N, C-alpha and C positions, 0 to 999 in steps of 0.2 A: 329634663327640660331646662333646669336651671342653668346648666353648661352651655345651652344653646343660646339663651338669652344674654350670658356675661359674652360669650363668642361674639354674636350681635353688638352688642353694646360697644366692645372694644373696637372693632371694624365696622361700623356704621357705614362710612363710605363705599368698601367693599360690597357689602352687603347690598346696599342699594344699587349698587351697581350689577349684582348677580342678578338680584330679584328685576330690574328694570329690563335688563335684557330677558330674561327666561318669562315674564309675563307676555314683553311685545313679541318676540321672535316665536314663543310656545305658542301663542295663540297665533300668529301668521300662521305656522305652518299645520297647526289642527285646522284651521279653515275658519277661524273665529276672528274675524279683521277686527272688529268692533274693540278687541283688546288691544290689536296694536299702538293707538295713540295715547291710551292711559296708562301706558306700563308706567312710566315714571309717577303719575298720581298715585296709582293703585302702590306702586312700591313704597312712596312716602308715607303712604296711610297705614299700611301694613308696619312698618317701623315706628309709627307712633305710636301704635296699638302695642306693640310688645314691648317696647324699650321704655315710653314713659309711664309714669305713675298716675295715677286718678286726678291730680292736680295739676300738673303739667298737661294732661290732655284736655282737663278742660279749660286751661289757660290757652291751648293750641287751639281750640275751636271757638274761644271767645275772640281772638285776634282774627280768625279767618272771617267770621261774620262779623268784623265790627266796621260797619261801613264809615264810621268817622274816621278810620286812617286813610281815606281815599281823599285825594286835594281835589279842588276845585279842576285843574287841569288833567286829573285822571278822569271826571267825570264827563270832561268833554271830550275826552281821547274815545272813554267808551262810547258817548252818544254816537261820535263822528265813525267810529270803526265798526261797531256792530250791526247797523243797517247795511254796512256793504258787506 
């Protein structure tokens, strides 16, 4: 298993693209249309879980949910686009 993780760490972009393609199109071919738009996000989360240590994962999730990182213009864009 360690060899697989080492390979993934050395080839993150290729692994991301393969996972994205596999999740998106694999789900579409199996008739699970819900998976199709979430392929890139799911692939990224899989890579975070497999390649980051505990401190890096904690930092990743902190940055994902930190609302202070969004500027005023970003909030305006969210408020205007979401209802549409």
